[in-house]
C-alpha positions as CSV (number, residue, x, y, z in Angstrom):
1,M,-60.6,9.7,-95.6
2,A,-58.3,7.8,-93.3
3,T,-57.2,5.6,-96.1
4,S,-56.3,8.5,-98.4
5,L,-54.2,10.1,-95.6
6,S,-52.3,6.8,-95.3
7,F,-51.4,7.0,-99.0
8,S,-50.2,10.6,-98.8
9,A,-47.9,9.7,-95.9
10,L,-46.3,7.0,-98.1
11,T,-45.4,9.5,-100.8
12,Y,-42.9,11.3,-98.5
13,P,-39.2,10.5,-98.9
14,L,-37.8,7.7,-96.9
15,S,-35.7,10.1,-94.8
16,S,-38.9,11.7,-93.4
17,F,-39.8,8.4,-91.7
18,T,-36.7,8.5,-89.6
19,S,-37.1,12.1,-88.5
20,K,-37.0,12.5,-84.8
21,T,-39.7,15.2,-84.9
22,T,-42.2,13.2,-87.0
23,P,-41.5,9.5,-86.4
24,F,-42.9,7.0,-88.8
25,T,-44.9,5.1,-86.2
26,F,-46.8,8.2,-85.3
27,R,-48.0,8.7,-88.9
28,I,-49.3,5.2,-89.1
29,C,-51.1,5.4,-85.7
30,A,-52.7,8.7,-86.6
31,T,-54.1,7.5,-89.9
32,M,-54.9,3.8,-89.7
33,S,-58.4,4.1,-88.3
34,S,-60.1,2.2,-91.2
35,P,-60.1,-1.6,-91.6
36,I,-59.6,-1.1,-95.4
37,P,-56.0,-1.9,-96.3
38,P,-54.0,1.1,-97.6
39,A,-53.5,-0.4,-101.0
40,T,-57.3,-0.8,-101.6
41,T,-58.7,1.3,-104.5
42,I,-62.4,2.1,-104.5
43,T,-63.9,2.8,-107.9
44,R,-67.2,4.7,-107.9
45,V,-69.5,3.5,-110.7
46,A,-72.1,6.1,-111.6
47,P,-75.7,4.7,-111.6
48,S,-76.9,4.6,-115.2
49,V,-79.8,3.7,-117.5
50,I,-78.8,0.8,-119.7
51,V,-80.8,0.5,-122.9
52,G,-80.6,-3.1,-124.3
53,G,-80.5,-6.4,-122.5
54,G,-78.2,-8.2,-124.8
55,R,-74.6,-9.4,-124.2
56,V,-73.1,-5.9,-123.9
57,G,-75.9,-4.4,-122.0
58,R,-76.0,-7.2,-119.4
59,A,-72.2,-7.0,-119.1
60,L,-72.4,-3.3,-118.3
61,L,-75.2,-4.0,-115.9
62,D,-73.0,-6.5,-114.1
63,M,-70.3,-3.9,-113.7
64,G,-72.6,-1.6,-111.7
65,T,-73.5,-1.5,-108.0
66,G,-77.1,-2.5,-108.3
67,Q,-78.4,1.0,-108.8
68,D,-78.8,0.9,-112.6
69,I,-82.0,0.7,-114.5
70,L,-82.2,-1.8,-117.5
71,V,-84.5,-0.6,-120.3
72,R,-85.6,-3.3,-122.7
73,R,-87.0,-3.0,-126.3
74,G,-90.1,-0.9,-126.4
75,E,-89.8,0.5,-122.9
76,P,-89.5,4.2,-122.3
77,V,-86.3,5.8,-120.9
78,P,-87.1,7.4,-117.5
79,F,-86.9,11.2,-117.6
80,D,-86.2,11.7,-113.8
81,F,-83.1,9.4,-113.6
82,Q,-80.0,11.6,-113.4
83,G,-76.9,10.0,-115.1
84,P,-75.7,8.5,-118.3
85,I,-77.9,6.5,-120.6
86,L,-75.9,3.7,-122.1
87,V,-77.3,2.7,-125.5
88,C,-76.3,-0.9,-126.3
89,T,-78.7,-1.8,-129.2
90,R,-78.4,-2.5,-132.8
91,N,-77.9,0.4,-135.1
92,D,-81.3,-0.1,-136.7
93,D,-82.9,0.3,-133.2
94,L,-81.5,3.8,-132.6
95,E,-84.4,5.7,-134.0
96,A,-86.8,3.9,-131.6
97,V,-84.5,4.5,-128.7
98,L,-84.3,8.2,-129.5
99,Q,-88.1,8.4,-129.7
100,S,-88.5,6.7,-126.4
101,T,-86.1,9.1,-124.7
102,P,-87.3,12.5,-123.4
103,P,-85.6,15.2,-125.6
104,S,-84.3,16.8,-122.4
105,R,-82.2,13.7,-121.8
106,W,-80.7,13.3,-125.3
107,N,-77.4,14.8,-124.3
108,D,-77.1,12.0,-121.7
109,L,-77.2,9.3,-124.3
110,V,-74.0,7.3,-124.7
111,F,-73.8,5.3,-128.0
112,F,-71.9,2.0,-128.0
113,Q,-72.6,1.2,-131.6
114,N,-70.1,-0.1,-134.1
115,G,-69.3,1.7,-137.4
116,M,-69.5,5.4,-137.9
117,I,-72.9,6.7,-137.0
118,E,-72.0,10.4,-137.1
119,P,-74.2,11.2,-140.2
120,W,-77.2,9.9,-138.3
121,L,-76.2,11.8,-135.1
122,D,-75.8,15.0,-137.1
123,S,-79.3,14.6,-138.6
124,K,-80.7,14.5,-135.1
125,G,-78.8,17.5,-133.8
126,L,-76.5,15.2,-131.8
127,S,-73.1,16.1,-133.4
128,D,-71.5,16.3,-130.0
129,A,-73.0,13.1,-128.6
130,N,-71.3,10.8,-126.1
131,Q,-69.8,7.8,-127.9
132,V,-67.8,4.7,-127.1
133,L,-65.5,2.6,-129.3
134,A,-65.8,-0.8,-127.6
135,Y,-62.9,-3.1,-128.2
136,F,-64.1,-5.9,-126.0
137,A,-66.1,-9.1,-126.7
138,V,-68.8,-10.9,-124.8
139,S,-69.2,-14.3,-126.4
140,K,-72.3,-15.3,-124.5
141,L,-75.0,-13.6,-122.4
142,G,-73.7,-13.4,-118.8
143,E,-70.1,-14.3,-119.6
144,T,-67.1,-12.1,-118.6
145,P,-66.1,-9.6,-121.3
146,I,-62.7,-10.2,-123.0
147,D,-60.6,-7.1,-123.4
148,G,-59.3,-6.4,-126.9
149,K,-55.7,-5.8,-126.0
150,T,-53.1,-6.7,-128.6
151,D,-49.3,-6.9,-128.9
152,T,-49.4,-3.6,-130.7
153,N,-51.7,-2.0,-128.2
154,P,-51.2,-3.7,-124.8
155,E,-52.9,-0.8,-123.0
156,G,-56.2,-1.5,-124.8
157,L,-58.1,0.3,-127.5
158,T,-61.5,1.0,-126.0
159,A,-62.1,4.7,-125.9
160,A,-64.9,7.1,-124.8
161,Y,-65.8,10.6,-125.8
162,G,-68.2,13.2,-124.3
163,K,-69.4,14.6,-121.0
164,W,-70.0,11.0,-119.7
165,A,-66.7,9.6,-121.0
166,A,-65.1,9.5,-117.5
167,A,-68.1,7.7,-116.0
168,V,-68.0,5.1,-118.8
169,A,-64.3,4.5,-118.2
170,E,-64.8,4.1,-114.5
171,R,-67.5,1.5,-115.1
172,L,-65.4,-0.5,-117.6
173,H,-62.4,-0.3,-115.3
174,A,-64.5,-1.7,-112.5
175,G,-65.3,-4.6,-114.8
176,G,-61.6,-5.2,-115.4
177,L,-61.6,-3.6,-118.9
178,S,-59.4,-0.9,-120.3
179,C,-60.9,2.4,-121.5
180,K,-59.3,5.8,-122.3
181,V,-61.0,9.2,-122.5
182,L,-60.3,11.1,-125.7
183,G,-61.0,14.5,-127.1
184,K,-63.1,14.9,-130.2
185,E,-60.3,14.8,-132.8
186,A,-58.5,11.9,-131.3
187,F,-61.7,10.0,-131.0
188,Q,-62.7,10.5,-134.6
189,K,-59.3,9.3,-135.8
190,Q,-59.7,6.1,-133.8
191,M,-63.3,5.7,-135.0
192,L,-62.1,5.8,-138.6
193,E,-59.4,3.3,-137.8
194,K,-61.9,0.9,-136.3
195,L,-64.3,1.3,-139.3
196,I,-61.4,0.4,-141.7
197,W,-60.5,-2.6,-139.4
198,I,-64.2,-3.8,-139.4
199,C,-64.4,-3.5,-143.2
200,S,-61.2,-5.3,-143.9
201,V,-61.8,-8.2,-141.5
202,M,-65.4,-8.7,-142.7
203,L,-64.4,-8.7,-146.4
204,V,-61.6,-11.2,-145.8
205,G,-64.0,-13.4,-143.7
206,A,-66.7,-13.2,-146.4
207,R,-64.1,-14.2,-149.1
208,H,-63.3,-17.3,-147.2
209,G,-66.8,-18.6,-146.6
210,G,-67.9,-16.3,-143.8
211,V,-65.3,-17.4,-141.2
212,S,-65.1,-15.6,-137.8
213,V,-62.9,-12.7,-136.9
214,G,-60.7,-15.1,-134.8
215,V,-60.1,-17.3,-137.9
216,V,-59.2,-14.3,-140.0
217,E,-56.7,-13.2,-137.4
218,K,-55.2,-16.6,-137.1
219,E,-55.2,-18.0,-140.7
220,F,-55.6,-15.0,-143.0
221,R,-53.7,-12.3,-141.1
222,S,-51.4,-11.3,-144.0
223,E,-54.3,-10.9,-146.4
224,D,-56.2,-8.8,-143.9
225,A,-53.1,-6.6,-143.2
226,A,-52.7,-6.0,-147.0
227,L,-56.3,-5.0,-147.4
228,H,-56.2,-2.9,-144.3
229,H,-53.2,-1.0,-145.6
230,H,-54.8,-0.5,-149.0
231,M,-58.0,0.9,-147.5
232,K,-56.1,3.3,-145.3
233,F,-54.4,4.8,-148.3
């Protein structure tokens, strides 16, 4: 609380610091009771269940404070753990994840899967499920994630939707990644854009012998841009 009071004092006009009735030195002495520097920002990361111990799951675990629970393949999701359940598995594992999760906790599931899984979610009664569009890469298990910022979108493209969206954003921010919280319509629009991007990049990569996304971006950008534009319209 002492640190927050120090910040509020610094938002006053400079003239208030020279006032004879409320001298600047008095404000500092009255509030600087904490050893934490005034510029320090403390981010609270909500304890979570993380389903999947792959590259993304382990990266999310590393962003936590040691209070998370990691659930591996075939293990049940605990029913008595309050908080988001971050699902970082392959799309073809989602059915098994759902069956291992108590139905009372389904609305706490946060899906990190690529593509557009809304038809599957709708079939399970989860049309308003928490979802994340992850625009960051983890090249190897245990390595630091690389944010997907571009010249066009320097603020980052990763987005979250749902009741746990803010908690997801706080975790990613703690890990040095960008993440914005979007409403349903804005999130769906960005989801479609990412689906088109995935399709165009993969098609161009396959056409050139299965090259990586990085190679497509570096050597076949104009071809990808043309296909991307064609698919959008």
